[in-house]
C-alpha positions in Angstrom: 89.6 63.5 95.9 88.6 63.0 92.2 86.7 60.2 90.5 86.5 59.3 86.8 82.9 60.5 86.8 83.6 63.9 88.3 81.9 66.8 86.7 84.1 69.7 85.3 82.8 73.3 85.1 84.7 75.8 83.1 84.7 79.5 84.1 86.0 82.9 83.0 85.2 85.3 85.8 85.1 84.3 89.5 83.1 87.5 90.3 80.4 87.1 87.8 80.1 83.6 86.4 76.9 81.8 87.4 76.3 78.0 87.3 72.6 77.9 88.0 69.8 78.9 85.8 66.6 80.9 86.4 63.7 80.5 84.0 61.0 83.1 84.4 60.3 86.8 84.7 62.3 88.6 87.4 60.1 90.6 89.7 60.8 94.3 89.7 61.6 95.5 93.2 60.6 99.2 93.1 59.5 101.8 95.6 56.1 100.1 95.9 57.5 96.8 97.1 56.6 96.2 100.7 59.8 95.1 102.4 58.4 94.9 106.0 54.9 94.0 107.0 54.3 94.8 110.7 50.8 93.5 110.9 50.1 91.0 113.6 48.7 88.3 111.3 51.7 88.5 109.0 54.2 88.4 111.9 52.4 85.4 113.3 52.4 83.7 109.9 56.2 84.3 109.6 56.8 82.9 113.1 54.8 79.8 112.4 56.3 79.1 109.0 59.8 79.7 110.2 59.7 77.6 113.3 57.3 74.8 112.3 58.3 74.4 108.6 61.6 76.0 107.6 63.7 75.0 110.6 62.5 71.3 110.7 63.0 71.0 106.9 66.4 72.6 107.2 67.5 70.1 109.9 66.2 67.1 108.0 67.6 68.2 104.6 71.1 69.1 105.8 71.5 66.1 108.2 70.1 63.5 105.8 71.7 64.7 102.5 75.0 66.0 103.8 75.4 64.5 107.4 76.0 68.2 108.3 77.9 69.1 111.4 78.1 72.7 112.7 81.2 73.9 114.6 80.6 76.7 117.1 76.8 76.2 116.6 75.8 78.4 119.6 78.2 81.3 118.9 75.7 83.7 117.3 72.9 82.9 119.8 75.1 84.3 122.6 74.6 87.8 121.1 71.2 88.2 122.6 71.3 91.9 122.9 72.5 92.7 119.4 71.4 92.3 115.8 74.1 90.7 113.7 75.3 90.3 110.1 76.2 86.8 108.9 78.3 86.1 105.7 78.5 82.7 104.1 80.0 80.9 101.0 77.5 80.3 98.3 77.7 76.6 97.1 74.2 75.1 97.4 71.2 76.2 95.4 68.5 74.8 97.8 70.7 74.2 100.9 71.8 77.9 101.1 68.2 78.9 101.5 67.9 76.7 104.6 71.4 76.9 106.2 71.0 80.4 107.7 68.2 79.3 110.1 70.6 76.6 111.4 73.5 78.9 112.1 71.7 81.8 113.6 70.2 79.9 116.5 67.3 81.6 118.1 67.6 84.7 115.9 65.4 84.9 112.8 67.5 84.8 109.7 66.7 87.4 107.1 68.6 86.7 103.8 69.5 89.3 101.3 68.6 87.8 97.9 68.5 88.5 94.2 65.0 89.3 93.0 64.9 86.0 91.1 64.5 84.2 94.4 61.1 85.8 95.1 60.1 85.6 91.4 59.9 81.8 91.4 56.4 80.9 90.3 54.3 79.4 93.1 56.8 79.8 96.0 58.3 83.3 95.5 55.8 84.8 98.0 56.5 82.1 100.5 60.3 82.7 100.3 59.6 86.4 101.0 57.4 85.4 104.0 60.2 83.3 105.3 62.4 86.4 105.5 64.0 87.1 102.2 65.1 90.7 101.6 65.4 91.2 97.8 67.9 93.6 96.4 66.2 96.8 95.0 65.8 97.2 91.3 66.1 101.0 91.3 67.4 103.8 93.5 64.0 104.8 94.7 63.6 101.4 96.4 67.0 101.6 98.0 65.7 103.6 100.9 63.1 101.0 101.8 65.7 98.2 101.4 68.1 99.9 103.8 65.3 100.6 106.2 64.3 96.9 106.3 67.9 95.9 107.1 68.1 98.5 109.9 64.8 97.4 111.4 65.9 93.7 111.5 69.1 94.7 113.3 67.2 96.9 115.7 65.0 93.8 116.4 68.2 91.9 117.3 67.8 89.5 114.5 70.3 88.2 111.9 70.8 89.6 108.4 72.4 87.0 106.2 74.5 87.7 103.1 76.2 85.6 100.5 78.9 88.0 99.3 80.1 85.8 96.5 76.6 86.6 95.0 76.6 83.7 92.5 76.1 80.0 93.3 79.0 77.7 92.4 77.7 74.2 93.4 80.1 72.2 95.6 82.9 74.7 95.2 85.6 74.1 97.8 87.4 77.4 97.8 86.3 81.0 98.5 85.9 83.2 95.5 87.0 86.8 95.8 84.1 89.2 96.6 83.8 92.9 96.9 83.3 95.0 100.0 80.0 96.4 98.9 77.8 94.3 101.3 80.1 95.3 104.2 78.7 98.8 104.2 75.7 97.6 106.3 77.5 96.5 109.5 79.7 99.7 109.1 76.7 101.9 108.8 74.9 100.3 111.7 78.0 99.5 113.8 76.8 95.9 114.3 78.9 92.7 114.8 79.5 90.4 111.9 80.0 86.6 111.7 80.7 84.2 108.9 80.0 80.6 108.2 82.0 78.4 105.9 80.6 75.2 104.4 83.5 72.7 103.8 83.3 69.5 101.9 84.9 66.6 103.8 85.3 62.9 103.2 83.8 60.6 105.9 85.4 57.4 107.1 83.1 55.5 104.7 84.2 57.6 101.8 81.0 59.6 101.5 80.6 63.3 101.6 80.0 65.3 104.7 79.5 69.1 104.9 81.1 70.6 108.0 80.1 74.2 108.7 82.3 76.5 110.7 80.9 79.6 112.4 83.4 82.4 113.2 83.3 85.8 114.8 82.5 88.4 115.9 84.2 90.8 113.6 83.8 94.5 114.1 84.3 97.6 112.0 87.6 99.5 112.8 86.4 102.9 113.8 89.8 104.4 113.5 89.4 104.2 109.7 87.1 106.1 107.4 83.9 104.4 106.2 85.3 103.0 102.9 88.4 101.7 104.7 86.2 100.1 107.4 84.3 98.2 104.7 87.5 96.9 103.1 89.0 96.0 106.5 85.9 94.1 107.6 85.7 92.3 104.2 89.3 91.3 104.5 88.9 89.9 108.0 86.0 87.7 107.0 87.4 86.7 103.7 90.7 85.5 105.3 88.8 83.5 107.9 86.6 81.9 105.3 89.7 81.0 103.2 91.4 79.5 106.3 88.3 77.4 107.0 87.9 76.3 103.4 91.2 74.5 103.6 89.5 71.8 105.6 87.8 70.6 102.4 89.3 67.4 101.2 86.9 66.1 98.7 86.0 67.6 95.3 82.7 66.8 93.8 82.9 69.2 90.9 86.2 70.4 89.5 86.3 74.1 88.4 88.8 75.0 85.7 89.5 78.5 84.5 89.5 78.9 80.7 92.1 81.0 79.0 90.8 84.1 77.4 
């Protein structure tokens, strides 16, 4: 569906083009950054903020703005005895911060984010407290980053990843993404799931976002590590592409420019 007032965005590179802007200084995530705070006061604060603020806001925002419906809503919650990885398409600047806590059920959602997300003046610290895991800025910080992911999986929680990396608002297809982020479930031998936000036209002609949850997907242990990453990436990518075909309304049209 297309209207005369439809926005058009032009792109060159599906892997690297970005359609949102960040103004400010990006925080350096080095070896001194504290990824995990195990103190009781901090854990209590996280629990209270997550359950009494983030979840209610997420429900209200997604239901009121997008009339959101989630298919297979309880799927991830069934995996009570295992930590999980969850992959999603990246098409909402604010909504994608909130969606993970709706799809992961009773599990806490810890989202791997670009350092920009915790560099936002006034709320960066709050985003970290909610459970953001920023990508490390140097190799020395990588050990702490991987340790934080491993701890959340051992705690039987959910680690959420947007493998497309860049936000394309209201994009209805799935952009190609690399297998880099699939090293984590391969390393930790953990199940993976995916959620796909699709843009659908309601009976009254207005937009509804329907979210599909699928999985579990597992690493194929008959392959070497690199091949396992690629295989897992392909399984999830194909499922997300399949689900994205349910979109039948196009709010923003994306056109590839010729080089």
